[in-house]
Jmol script that loads the backbone (N, CA, C; Angstrom):
load data "model"
ATOM      1  N   MET A   1       0.779  -1.110  -0.211  1.00  0.00           N
ATOM      2  CA  MET A   1       0.247   0.001  -0.115  1.00  0.00           C
ATOM      3  C   MET A   1       0.787   1.213   0.352  1.00  0.00           C
ATOM      4  N   LYS A   2       0.629   2.169  -0.594  1.00  0.00           N
ATOM      5  CA  LYS A   2       1.036   3.675  -1.030  1.00  0.00           C
ATOM      6  C   LYS A   2       1.000   4.800   0.377  1.00  0.00           C
ATOM      7  N   GLY A   3       2.216   4.986   0.836  1.00  0.00           N
ATOM      8  CA  GLY A   3       2.104   5.885   1.665  1.00  0.00           C
ATOM      9  C   GLY A   3       1.470   6.850   2.445  1.00  0.00           C
ATOM     10  N   TYR A   4       0.831   7.118   1.164  1.00  0.00           N
ATOM     11  CA  TYR A   4      -0.388   8.808   1.318  1.00  0.00           C
ATOM     12  C   TYR A   4      -1.146   7.870   1.560  1.00  0.00           C
ATOM     13  N   ILE A   5      -1.692   6.881   1.222  1.00  0.00           N
ATOM     14  CA  ILE A   5      -3.327   6.048   1.417  1.00  0.00           C
ATOM     15  C   ILE A   5      -3.179   5.815   3.091  1.00  0.00           C
ATOM     16  N   GLU A   6      -2.315   5.295   3.145  1.00  0.00           N
ATOM     17  CA  GLU A   6      -2.176   4.848   4.720  1.00  0.00           C
ATOM     18  C   GLU A   6      -2.084   5.933   5.559  1.00  0.00           C
ATOM     19  N   GLU A   7      -1.204   7.108   4.976  1.00  0.00           N
ATOM     20  CA  GLU A   7      -1.955   8.365   6.066  1.00  0.00           C
ATOM     21  C   GLU A   7      -3.076   8.897   5.846  1.00  0.00           C
ATOM     22  N   ARG A   8      -3.251   8.838   5.225  1.00  0.00           N
ATOM     23  CA  ARG A   8      -4.875   9.458   4.247  1.00  0.00           C
ATOM     24  C   ARG A   8      -6.010   8.696   5.044  1.00  0.00           C
ATOM     25  N   ALA A   9      -5.900   7.381   5.367  1.00  0.00           N
ATOM     26  CA  ALA A   9      -6.360   6.605   5.901  1.00  0.00           C
ATOM     27  C   ALA A   9      -6.509   6.955   8.048  1.00  0.00           C
ATOM     28  N   ILE A  10      -5.029   7.113   7.980  1.00  0.00           N
ATOM     29  CA  ILE A  10      -5.295   7.685   9.782  1.00  0.00           C
ATOM     30  C   ILE A  10      -5.615   9.077   9.985  1.00  0.00           C
ATOM     31  N   GLU A  11      -5.558   9.990   9.132  1.00  0.00           N
ATOM     32  CA  GLU A  11      -6.212  11.267   9.137  1.00  0.00           C
ATOM     33  C   GLU A  11      -7.765  11.118   8.976  1.00  0.00           C
ATOM     34  N   VAL A  12      -7.785  10.192   8.188  1.00  0.00           N
ATOM     35  CA  VAL A  12      -9.747  10.121   8.081  1.00  0.00           C
ATOM     36  C   VAL A  12     -10.606   9.626   9.516  1.00  0.00           C
ATOM     37  N   ALA A  13      -9.560   8.617   9.749  1.00  0.00           N
ATOM     38  CA  ALA A  13      -9.912   8.073  11.099  1.00  0.00           C
ATOM     39  C   ALA A  13      -9.550   8.979  12.387  1.00  0.00           C
ATOM     40  N   LYS A  14      -9.059  10.013  12.262  1.00  0.00           N
ATOM     41  CA  LYS A  14      -8.502  10.785  13.397  1.00  0.00           C
ATOM     42  C   LYS A  14      -9.392  12.144  13.641  1.00  0.00           C
ATOM     43  N   PHE A  15      -9.941  12.315  12.492  1.00  0.00           N
ATOM     44  CA  PHE A  15     -10.970  13.310  11.943  1.00  0.00           C
ATOM     45  C   PHE A  15     -12.245  12.662  12.476  1.00  0.00           C
ATOM     46  N   ILE A  16     -12.547  11.652  12.111  1.00  0.00           N
ATOM     47  CA  ILE A  16     -14.098  10.784  12.540  1.00  0.00           C
ATOM     48  C   ILE A  16     -14.387  11.024  14.176  1.00  0.00           C
ATOM     49  N   ILE A  17     -13.504  10.536  14.484  1.00  0.00           N
ATOM     50  CA  ILE A  17     -13.288  10.025  15.862  1.00  0.00           C
ATOM     51  C   ILE A  17     -13.061  11.544  16.477  1.00  0.00           C
ATOM     52  N   ALA A  18     -12.583  12.187  16.307  1.00  0.00           N
ATOM     53  CA  ALA A  18     -12.523  14.025  16.863  1.00  0.00           C
ATOM     54  C   ALA A  18     -13.670  14.535  16.874  1.00  0.00           C
ATOM     55  N   SER A  19     -14.378  14.493  15.679  1.00  0.00           N
ATOM     56  CA  SER A  19     -15.557  15.307  15.217  1.00  0.00           C
ATOM     57  C   SER A  19     -16.921  14.492  15.404  1.00  0.00           C
ATOM     58  N   ASN A  20     -16.883  13.157  15.286  1.00  0.00           N
ATOM     59  CA  ASN A  20     -18.153  12.272  15.291  1.00  0.00           C
ATOM     60  C   ASN A  20     -18.895  12.489  14.137  1.00  0.00           C
ATOM     61  N   ALA A  21     -17.887  12.249  13.069  1.00  0.00           N
ATOM     62  CA  ALA A  21     -18.067  13.259  11.626  1.00  0.00           C
ATOM     63  C   ALA A  21     -18.878  11.992  11.302  1.00  0.00           C
ATOM     64  N   THR A  22     -19.593  12.425   9.997  1.00  0.00           N
ATOM     65  CA  THR A  22     -20.404  10.990   9.463  1.00  0.00           C
ATOM     66  C   THR A  22     -19.792  11.199   8.462  1.00  0.00           C
ATOM     67  N   VAL A  23     -19.815   9.647   7.235  1.00  0.00           N
ATOM     68  CA  VAL A  23     -18.670   9.432   5.885  1.00  0.00           C
ATOM     69  C   VAL A  23     -19.173  10.730   5.402  1.00  0.00           C
ATOM     70  N   ARG A  24     -20.822  11.171   5.198  1.00  0.00           N
ATOM     71  CA  ARG A  24     -20.563  12.573   3.904  1.00  0.00           C
ATOM     72  C   ARG A  24     -19.732  13.455   4.607  1.00  0.00           C
ATOM     73  N   GLU A  25     -19.561  13.697   5.580  1.00  0.00           N
ATOM     74  CA  GLU A  25     -18.921  15.186   6.010  1.00  0.00           C
ATOM     75  C   GLU A  25     -17.552  15.231   5.978  1.00  0.00           C
ATOM     76  N   THR A  26     -16.793  13.513   6.269  1.00  0.00           N
ATOM     77  CA  THR A  26     -15.645  12.845   5.688  1.00  0.00           C
ATOM     78  C   THR A  26     -15.205  13.269   4.660  1.00  0.00           C
ATOM     79  N   ALA A  27     -15.993  13.369   4.180  1.00  0.00           N
ATOM     80  CA  ALA A  27     -15.885  12.646   2.188  1.00  0.00           C
ATOM     81  C   ALA A  27     -15.263  13.800   1.638  1.00  0.00           C
ATOM     82  N   LYS A  28     -16.582  15.114   2.339  1.00  0.00           N
ATOM     83  CA  LYS A  28     -16.550  16.036   2.195  1.00  0.00           C
ATOM     84  C   LYS A  28     -15.109  17.295   2.363  1.00  0.00           C
ATOM     85  N   LYS A  29     -14.981  16.519   3.451  1.00  0.00           N
ATOM     86  CA  LYS A  29     -13.502  17.799   3.933  1.00  0.00           C
ATOM     87  C   LYS A  29     -12.776  17.026   3.535  1.00  0.00           C
ATOM     88  N   PHE A  30     -11.887  16.117   2.996  1.00  0.00           N
ATOM     89  CA  PHE A  30     -10.669  15.475   2.549  1.00  0.00           C
ATOM     90  C   PHE A  30     -11.208  15.262   1.219  1.00  0.00           C
ATOM     91  N   GLY A  31     -11.904  15.752   0.373  1.00  0.00           N
ATOM     92  CA  GLY A  31     -12.739  15.520  -1.262  1.00  0.00           C
ATOM     93  C   GLY A  31     -12.525  14.005  -1.409  1.00  0.00           C
ATOM     94  N   ILE A  32     -12.262  13.316  -1.020  1.00  0.00           N
ATOM     95  CA  ILE A  32     -12.441  11.965  -1.300  1.00  0.00           C
ATOM     96  C   ILE A  32     -14.155  11.375  -1.156  1.00  0.00           C
ATOM     97  N   SER A  33     -14.289  10.103  -2.338  1.00  0.00           N
ATOM     98  CA  SER A  33     -15.543   9.751  -2.265  1.00  0.00           C
ATOM     99  C   SER A  33     -16.383   8.761  -0.959  1.00  0.00           C
ATOM    100  N   LYS A  34     -17.305   8.897  -0.753  1.00  0.00           N
ATOM    101  CA  LYS A  34     -17.704   8.324   0.978  1.00  0.00           C
ATOM    102  C   LYS A  34     -17.232   6.743   0.562  1.00  0.00           C
ATOM    103  N   SER A  35     -16.888   6.054  -0.414  1.00  0.00           N
ATOM    104  CA  SER A  35     -16.516   4.738  -0.536  1.00  0.00           C
ATOM    105  C   SER A  35     -15.265   4.173  -0.533  1.00  0.00           C
ATOM    106  N   THR A  36     -14.260   5.530  -0.818  1.00  0.00           N
ATOM    107  CA  THR A  36     -12.760   5.662   0.195  1.00  0.00           C
ATOM    108  C   THR A  36     -12.831   5.731   1.482  1.00  0.00           C
ATOM    109  N   VAL A  37     -14.035   6.776   2.212  1.00  0.00           N
ATOM    110  CA  VAL A  37     -13.854   7.207   3.147  1.00  0.00           C
ATOM    111  C   VAL A  37     -14.109   5.433   4.067  1.00  0.00           C
ATOM    112  N   HIS A  38     -15.126   4.776   3.492  1.00  0.00           N
ATOM    113  CA  HIS A  38     -15.652   3.411   4.147  1.00  0.00           C
ATOM    114  C   HIS A  38     -14.484   2.844   4.347  1.00  0.00           C
ATOM    115  N   LYS A  39     -13.920   2.342   2.885  1.00  0.00           N
ATOM    116  CA  LYS A  39     -13.046   1.286   2.785  1.00  0.00           C
ATOM    117  C   LYS A  39     -11.696   1.759   3.455  1.00  0.00           C
ATOM    118  N   ASP A  40     -11.185   2.591   3.509  1.00  0.00           N
ATOM    119  CA  ASP A  40     -10.457   3.571   4.663  1.00  0.00           C
ATOM    120  C   ASP A  40     -10.004   3.217   6.013  1.00  0.00           C
ATOM    121  N   VAL A  41     -11.358   3.196   5.975  1.00  0.00           N
ATOM    122  CA  VAL A  41     -11.592   3.154   7.770  1.00  0.00           C
ATOM    123  C   VAL A  41     -11.918   1.523   8.217  1.00  0.00           C
ATOM    124  N   THR A  42     -12.473   0.944   7.157  1.00  0.00           N
ATOM    125  CA  THR A  42     -13.149  -0.390   7.654  1.00  0.00           C
ATOM    126  C   THR A  42     -11.850  -1.798   7.046  1.00  0.00           C
ATOM    127  N   GLU A  43     -11.053  -1.400   6.150  1.00  0.00           N
ATOM    128  CA  GLU A  43      -9.942  -2.271   5.487  1.00  0.00           C
ATOM    129  C   GLU A  43      -8.853  -1.913   5.028  1.00  0.00           C
ATOM    130  N   ARG A  44      -8.484  -0.700   5.122  1.00  0.00           N
ATOM    131  CA  ARG A  44      -7.224  -0.281   4.872  1.00  0.00           C
ATOM    132  C   ARG A  44      -6.178   0.248   6.852  1.00  0.00           C
ATOM    133  N   LEU A  45      -6.997   0.522   7.235  1.00  0.00           N
ATOM    134  CA  LEU A  45      -6.814   1.275   8.696  1.00  0.00           C
ATOM    135  C   LEU A  45      -6.745  -0.072   9.752  1.00  0.00           C
ATOM    136  N   GLU A  46      -7.641  -0.967   9.399  1.00  0.00           N
ATOM    137  CA  GLU A  46      -7.425  -2.421  10.045  1.00  0.00           C
ATOM    138  C   GLU A  46      -6.201  -2.809  10.385  1.00  0.00           C
ATOM    139  N   LYS A  47      -5.764  -2.791   8.886  1.00  0.00           N
ATOM    140  CA  LYS A  47      -4.090  -3.744   8.846  1.00  0.00           C
ATOM    141  C   LYS A  47      -2.815  -2.697   9.416  1.00  0.00           C
ATOM    142  N   ILE A  48      -3.248  -1.366   9.351  1.00  0.00           N
ATOM    143  CA  ILE A  48      -1.914  -0.163   9.417  1.00  0.00           C
ATOM    144  C   ILE A  48      -2.357  -0.040  11.408  1.00  0.00           C
ATOM    145  N   ASN A  49      -3.523   0.357  11.863  1.00  0.00           N
ATOM    146  CA  ASN A  49      -3.557   0.447  13.370  1.00  0.00           C
ATOM    147  C   ASN A  49      -4.743   0.182  13.766  1.00  0.00           C
ATOM    148  N   PRO A  50      -4.943  -1.395  13.881  1.00  0.00           N
ATOM    149  CA  PRO A  50      -6.508  -2.100  14.605  1.00  0.00           C
ATOM    150  C   PRO A  50      -7.221  -1.024  16.107  1.00  0.00           C
ATOM    151  N   GLU A  51      -6.224  -0.455  16.599  1.00  0.00           N
ATOM    152  CA  GLU A  51      -7.022   0.418  17.779  1.00  0.00           C
ATOM    153  C   GLU A  51      -7.542   1.336  17.056  1.00  0.00           C
ATOM    154  N   LEU A  52      -7.062   2.164  16.598  1.00  0.00           N
ATOM    155  CA  LEU A  52      -7.560   3.380  15.859  1.00  0.00           C
ATOM    156  C   LEU A  52      -8.783   2.627  14.857  1.00  0.00           C
ATOM    157  N   ALA A  53      -8.464   1.712  14.224  1.00  0.00           N
ATOM    158  CA  ALA A  53      -9.437   1.187  13.161  1.00  0.00           C
ATOM    159  C   ALA A  53     -10.842   1.076  14.157  1.00  0.00           C
ATOM    160  N   VAL A  54     -10.886   0.132  15.253  1.00  0.00           N
ATOM    161  CA  VAL A  54     -12.056   0.223  16.016  1.00  0.00           C
ATOM    162  C   VAL A  54     -12.766   1.372  16.874  1.00  0.00           C
ATOM    163  N   LYS A  55     -12.127   2.485  17.349  1.00  0.00           N
ATOM    164  CA  LYS A  55     -12.508   3.386  17.809  1.00  0.00           C
ATOM    165  C   LYS A  55     -13.316   4.128  16.442  1.00  0.00           C
ATOM    166  N   ALA A  56     -12.767   4.758  15.214  1.00  0.00           N
ATOM    167  CA  ALA A  56     -13.454   4.834  14.242  1.00  0.00           C
ATOM    168  C   ALA A  56     -14.375   4.070  13.679  1.00  0.00           C
ATOM    169  N   ARG A  57     -14.567   2.973  13.861  1.00  0.00           N
ATOM    170  CA  ARG A  57     -16.004   2.196  13.411  1.00  0.00           C
ATOM    171  C   ARG A  57     -16.954   1.905  14.426  1.00  0.00           C
ATOM    172  N   LYS A  58     -16.131   2.634  15.407  1.00  0.00           N
ATOM    173  CA  LYS A  58     -17.476   2.675  16.242  1.00  0.00           C
ATOM    174  C   LYS A  58     -18.414   3.941  16.378  1.00  0.00           C
ATOM    175  N   VAL A  59     -17.538   5.061  16.152  1.00  0.00           N
ATOM    176  CA  VAL A  59     -18.327   6.376  15.766  1.00  0.00           C
ATOM    177  C   VAL A  59     -19.593   6.498  14.278  1.00  0.00           C
ATOM    178  N   LEU A  60     -18.826   5.240  13.413  1.00  0.00           N
ATOM    179  CA  LEU A  60     -19.312   5.613  11.603  1.00  0.00           C
ATOM    180  C   LEU A  60     -21.292   4.383  12.650  1.00  0.00           C
ATOM    181  N   GLU A  61     -20.604   3.183  13.185  1.00  0.00           N
ATOM    182  CA  GLU A  61     -21.937   2.503  13.308  1.00  0.00           C
ATOM    183  C   GLU A  61     -22.864   3.239  14.237  1.00  0.00           C
ATOM    184  N   PHE A  62     -22.497   4.332  15.057  1.00  0.00           N
ATOM    185  CA  PHE A  62     -23.155   5.264  16.111  1.00  0.00           C
ATOM    186  C   PHE A  62     -23.939   5.981  14.967  1.00  0.00           C
ATOM    187  N   ASN A  63     -23.327   6.964  14.273  1.00  0.00           N
ATOM    188  CA  ASN A  63     -23.980   7.089  12.771  1.00  0.00           C
ATOM    189  C   ASN A  63     -24.911   6.592  12.207  1.00  0.00           C
ATOM    190  N   LYS A  64     -24.571   5.416  11.712  1.00  0.00           N
ATOM    191  CA  LYS A  64     -25.007   4.565  11.152  1.00  0.00           C
ATOM    192  C   LYS A  64     -26.703   4.181  11.232  1.00  0.00           C
ATOM    193  N   ALA A  65     -26.672   4.063  12.997  1.00  0.00           N
ATOM    194  CA  ALA A  65     -27.721   4.085  13.719  1.00  0.00           C
ATOM    195  C   ALA A  65     -28.765   5.171  13.796  1.00  0.00           C
ATOM    196  N   GLU A  66     -28.145   6.403  13.567  1.00  0.00           N
ATOM    197  CA  GLU A  66     -28.917   7.631  13.883  1.00  0.00           C
ATOM    198  C   GLU A  66     -29.341   7.606  12.548  1.00  0.00           C
ATOM    199  N   ARG A  67     -29.322   7.217  11.299  1.00  0.00           N
ATOM    200  CA  ARG A  67     -28.992   8.268  10.363  1.00  0.00           C
ATOM    201  C   ARG A  67     -30.845   8.412  10.019  1.00  0.00           C
ATOM    202  N   HIS A  68     -31.404   7.447  10.171  1.00  0.00           N
ATOM    203  CA  HIS A  68     -32.846   7.589  10.165  1.00  0.00           C
ATOM    204  C   HIS A  68     -33.606   8.416  10.869  1.00  0.00           C
ATOM    205  N   LEU A  69     -32.713   9.100  12.029  1.00  0.00           N
ATOM    206  CA  LEU A  69     -33.614  10.507  12.604  1.00  0.00           C
ATOM    207  C   LEU A  69     -33.396  11.433  11.998  1.00  0.00           C
ATOM    208  N   ARG A  70     -31.934  11.595  11.993  1.00  0.00           N
ATOM    209  CA  ARG A  70     -31.666  12.693  10.849  1.00  0.00           C
ATOM    210  C   ARG A  70     -32.559  13.067   9.570  1.00  0.00           C
ATOM    211  N   GLY A  71     -32.605  11.787   8.836  1.00  0.00           N
ATOM    212  CA  GLY A  71     -33.076  12.031   7.860  1.00  0.00           C
ATOM    213  C   GLY A  71     -34.545  12.339   8.140  1.00  0.00           C
ATOM    214  N   GLY A  72     -34.989  11.762   8.880  1.00  0.00           N
ATOM    215  CA  GLY A  72     -36.484  12.270   9.452  1.00  0.00           C
ATOM    216  C   GLY A  72     -36.585  13.791  10.188  1.00  0.00           C
ATOM    217  N   LEU A  73     -36.015  14.279  10.806  1.00  0.00           N
ATOM    218  CA  LEU A  73     -35.549  15.701  11.089  1.00  0.00           C
ATOM    219  C   LEU A  73     -35.680  16.525   9.800  1.00  0.00           C
ATOM    220  N   ALA A  74     -34.732  16.538   8.980  1.00  0.00           N
ATOM    221  CA  ALA A  74     -34.530  17.028   7.703  1.00  0.00           C
ATOM    222  C   ALA A  74     -35.693  17.203   6.803  1.00  0.00           C
ATOM    223  N   THR A  75     -36.598  16.399   6.934  1.00  0.00           N
ATOM    224  CA  THR A  75     -37.849  15.947   6.108  1.00  0.00           C
ATOM    225  C   THR A  75     -38.821  16.747   6.798  1.00  0.00           C
ATOM    226  N   LYS A  76     -39.001  17.003   7.916  1.00  0.00           N
ATOM    227  CA  LYS A  76     -39.777  18.015   8.897  1.00  0.00           C
ATOM    228  C   LYS A  76     -39.334  19.211   9.010  1.00  0.00           C
ATOM    229  N   GLU A  77     -38.007  19.425   8.683  1.00  0.00           N
ATOM    230  CA  GLU A  77     -37.635  20.684   8.654  1.00  0.00           C
ATOM    231  C   GLU A  77     -38.269  21.659   6.949  1.00  0.00           C
ATOM    232  N   LYS A  78     -37.970  20.422   6.334  1.00  0.00           N
ATOM    233  CA  LYS A  78     -38.095  20.834   4.656  1.00  0.00           C
ATOM    234  C   LYS A  78     -39.846  21.243   4.527  1.00  0.00           C
ATOM    235  N   TYR A  79     -40.185  20.412   5.367  1.00  0.00           N
ATOM    236  CA  TYR A  79     -41.684  21.060   4.997  1.00  0.00           C
ATOM    237  C   TYR A  79     -42.701  21.999   6.135  1.00  0.00           C
ATOM    238  N   MET A  80     -41.350  22.138   6.976  1.00  0.00           N
ATOM    239  CA  MET A  80     -42.117  22.971   8.363  1.00  0.00           C
ATOM    240  C   MET A  80     -41.848  24.542   7.666  1.00  0.00           C
ATOM    241  N   ARG A  81     -40.839  24.236   6.486  1.00  0.00           N
ATOM    242  CA  ARG A  81     -40.310  25.304   5.640  1.00  0.00           C
ATOM    243  C   ARG A  81     -41.403  26.216   4.259  1.00  0.00           C
ATOM    244  N   ILE A  82     -41.659  24.858   4.375  1.00  0.00           N
ATOM    245  CA  ILE A  82     -42.449  24.883   2.965  1.00  0.00           C
ATOM    246  C   ILE A  82     -43.893  25.435   3.477  1.00  0.00           C
ATOM    247  N   THR A  83     -44.404  25.091   4.469  1.00  0.00           N
ATOM    248  CA  THR A  83     -45.517  25.758   4.769  1.00  0.00           C
ATOM    249  C   THR A  83     -45.624  27.226   5.445  1.00  0.00           C
ATOM    250  N   SER A  84     -44.303  27.429   6.292  1.00  0.00           N
ATOM    251  CA  SER A  84     -44.213  28.537   6.868  1.00  0.00           C
ATOM    252  C   SER A  84     -44.232  30.061   5.331  1.00  0.00           C
ATOM    253  N   LYS A  85     -43.915  29.332   4.263  1.00  0.00           N
ATOM    254  CA  LYS A  85     -43.643  29.970   3.003  1.00  0.00           C
ATOM    255  C   LYS A  85     -45.022  30.110   2.683  1.00  0.00           C
ATOM    256  N   LYS A  86     -45.572  29.118   2.343  1.00  0.00           N
ATOM    257  CA  LYS A  86     -47.190  29.689   1.939  1.00  0.00           C
ATOM    258  C   LYS A  86     -48.022  30.446   2.920  1.00  0.00           C
ATOM    259  N   ASN A  87     -47.539  29.958   4.384  1.00  0.00           N
ATOM    260  CA  ASN A  87     -48.532  30.935   4.925  1.00  0.00           C
ATOM    261  C   ASN A  87     -48.341  32.506   4.854  1.00  0.00           C
ATOM    262  N   LYS A  88     -47.138  32.590   4.453  1.00  0.00           N
ATOM    263  CA  LYS A  88     -46.886  34.326   4.648  1.00  0.00           C
ATOM    264  C   LYS A  88     -47.152  35.174   3.037  1.00  0.00           C
ATOM    265  N   LYS A  89     -47.708  34.065   2.513  1.00  0.00           N
ATOM    266  CA  LYS A  89     -48.534  34.766   0.742  1.00  0.00           C
ATOM    267  C   LYS A  89     -50.039  35.106   1.043  1.00  0.00           C
TER     268      LYS A  89
END
end "model"
wireframe off; spacefill off
backbone 0.3
color backbone group
């Protein structure tokens, strides 16, 4: 594995742990795809630094467990904005 890939995988994991970031937020921050973030954390990091991999995976699992809640809140806010615009007219 190339050195820069290993460095990126470690930086991605540290960012996820420090900020409780989602895969999307991490991908946007580092300018890489969501699948690359996922592969870095689940496969590559396991070989480089297993302890760090476990910590990062816990954050990602927590975010995955809560994503349906965040999606519901986003939808609720969307319709609240639409309704408030209609009421103003």
